[in-house]
Phi, psi and omega in degrees: 000131180290161179294327179294316181294325180298339180276356179267125187244156179214151178195158172280125187263356179245157181299143177288146180135186182281130179195169183284326183225142171234145181241129173248127186245141178226138182218138177147175186294336181255014185301314183293318180296315180294318178300325180296340178283341181255335182242126185268020178238157179284132179264130178251145183303133173059029174240126179283125183243125173278118187215155170279141184241127186242156169275180187289344176273357180092006180279132179293129176264310184190170170244130183201187180265131178239129182233133180250123175251114186278137175297145002267009184272065179212172182299316182272347187087358177249173170298132177232137171235130178244136176251119177253107189234179178295139183286168181137176184271354188254308189300309182299321180293322177298317180294317178299316178299319180294321179295320179292319177296328181280353175133349177279171172234159180293130180290149173277160178305129177077006187289328176297313180293322177300317179295323176299320178294312183293332178270006175076017179281331177218160171260181187290331178295321178290322178298316179294323178295322178299314182296318184282333180299326179300327184250025183305137185260355180203162178296319179295321177299319178297322179293319179299315182292324177297321178294324179289328174298331178275358173104017182300311180291325177302317179293321177299312181298316182296321179296313179298316181299315181296321179293322177293321178296321178296318177300316180297321179295319177302317182292318179299322176298317180296323179291314185285332184235047183299332183272352183277169178277097177259158180307135184297330183260022183300316180297321179296318179298316180296315180298318180296316180295321180293323177296321178297316180294319178301316180295320181296315181290320179297319178296319179297318177297315181296314179299319181296320179293317183292327185257012181305322182298334178295329181268311187267347186097136181282142174257126180240123179256134174261118181235165179156167176286169180301149174066030173264350178108022182297312180292324176297322178295314178301313180299320180293320179293322180279343182066026169201162185279092179269321183252150177286130178251128183210155175286344184283123180296138177086017179299315176277115185248356179217165179286143176241126183242136177215156177255146174205160177267133170236108188064233180265010186251137170266121184239153172253118183253136187241117174270126186251163173293150179301133181273115179197174173284127184227136177269334179293125183298319180296316180294325177299319178296318178299321180291322176300320178291327176298315179294323177296319178297323177300311184291330183274351186279156173271334182210143183242134169255110182256117183262138175228144177277104184290348182271000181229150178295155177296142174238188184297324180293320176299315183296326177295323178289320175299319178296321178299316179296316184286326182291319187262351176051043176287146170297135192207166164225122176270123182253115174268099190271168176067038179296339179291343180266357182097125185269132179237357182291148178276119182299333182298333180294339183252016182301132179087355180256150180279106187244155174217134179258128185196175171236117181303325181297332183268359176125153185241014182301317178301322179292318179300318179295322178294317178297315180301317180297320180293316181292323180294336180296338178281346180272156173078002177285151175275165174110143177290143175235155179265136190249001181217158177299323179299316180294317179299316181298318181297317180292321177300317180294318178297318179297321179296319178296321178296317178302319182287346182276340185296315184295313175302325178295316180295325182276356181079012178274076191289331178295317178293321176302313181298325178299313181293322179294320176299318178296320178297319178299316180299318181294315180296316181297332182294342180294320184265321181211079185289150175274078184253157174287160180298328179296318179292321177297319178301318180294318181295311183283342178294346178277353179283170177288152172294134182090359179242000000 
């Protein structure tokens, strides 16, 4: 196999399984030549051709649509040929095998997107948006990712970078022409601009944390002491018996996690072990996991047995809610048995009185309203840990630059601003080694 041919990759781009259509994608310098060995008709750029597709022995595989995208006007910037054939587990694999036999090689996970990045067709923010769009957890999340594919975050990064460069230029002028007549308020102007950038980056970080669930899916933890109805609530929300329900306290000894849709949002809901003082070592481990689920959640459903007076375990859970100020809904359950709880104990908390046995529709509507509040906000958000880390580092460098500016240590100030510029620029096109890029794109789907 020639070195040129070895650079041509192929993969099945649709999920394996039964379906009406399967797509096999090929990209590289020999894509058109290799496709010509399977299709006996001439392929013209950007024209869909209905053709019979053969293996190298001349055996008919299928009849389907073949489209040729000529470099550089393609997703990867290389020649691309796509085969759109009948779905199933056999046909697409036969075509892929024939392409590999004809000279292509199997693509690595994310290699198509990596090639688009390396050829300058997309930046890293767009590549990450493509990967996450496939697994979007809500309609609003899909809209955010679609905007990032169009370059929304790229424009944000470029604006911040340009403003930092202007600040750096002002400082360099001050260093080089310290004896000249410079504006008396130059330091004030620089400080003011830097404060604006600090606020902009801090706001972006805060918005990204609050709206993380739109991209990754919201985590909802169900907490409460034993026998308040936590497992019954999980079963009611899922509409099937997922958790064991028993009168025996401590039946649930570990967290149970399931996904469900609430409105347009896909959420992961976690049923936890009852939070109480436990002497049993196994139950203690379950309670520790319950507390971990509480801290990791985006929203908490705290259950209380409304038919019984509050006790020390209930009060500990109320203290937990007030101390950590988690977004929450307090559910006073078992209203069908008669409520005896003192409403004053729940002052300032978002509460709902209901009986899980009689239905959870009021709770679902309350949950939907809370989750929807994260939608429709303005402002750029960061969609990956890598992006968040870069902004945090840039913000830290900006914070460290204020004191040298005030002290007139402009060389040290310029050092921190340069570091901030490097961190911000790394969001769109980092100066990474090929090994690190392989690791990043290796998390993508095969065929993407």
